[in-house]
N, C-alpha and C positions, 0 to 999 in steps of 0.2 A: 302220489309221491314216488311210487316204484317206477313208473314210466319215466319220470325225470331222471332218476339215477341211471336207468338203463341207457337213455339217450346220451347222457354225459359220458358214460363208459364207452359207448359206440363212437362218440366223437373223439375220445382219447385214443382209441385203437386206430381210428382213421388217421389221426395225426402221426402216430408212430409209423404207420405204413407209408405215409407220405415222406417222412424223414428217411426211412429205409430206401425208398425209391431215389431220393436225392443223392444219398450216399452211393447207391449203385450206379447211377448215371455219372456222378463225379468220378468214380473209380474207372468206369468204362472210358470216359473221355481222357482221363489221365493215362490209361494204358495205350490209347491210340496215339497220344502225343509222344509218349516214350518210344513207341514203335516207329513213328515218323522220324524222330531224332536219331534213333539207332540206324535206320536205313540210310539217312542222309550221311552220317559219318562213315558207314560202310562204303557208300558210293564214292565219297571223297578219298578214302584210303585206296580203293580199287583204281581210281583215276590216277593216283600218284605212282602206281606201279609201272615199270617200263613195259613197253609192248614186246612181244616175242617175235624175233625175226622169223620169216617163213622157212629159212633153211634149217632152223633148229627143230621145227615140228616134224619134218620128214614125211614121206608117204609110205 
């Protein structure tokens, strides 16, 4: 009977580790999505800025 309880405990620990991996992968994917959205809006804002005339830059 000892062996059975040990295998059940090992199975429970494996399940917790799998859940932790799912949460970690979900958070990683969420952070990638947030980064893509942030970069998209940064590009949109930069595209709306007026271009600098060449005589303003100077040499």
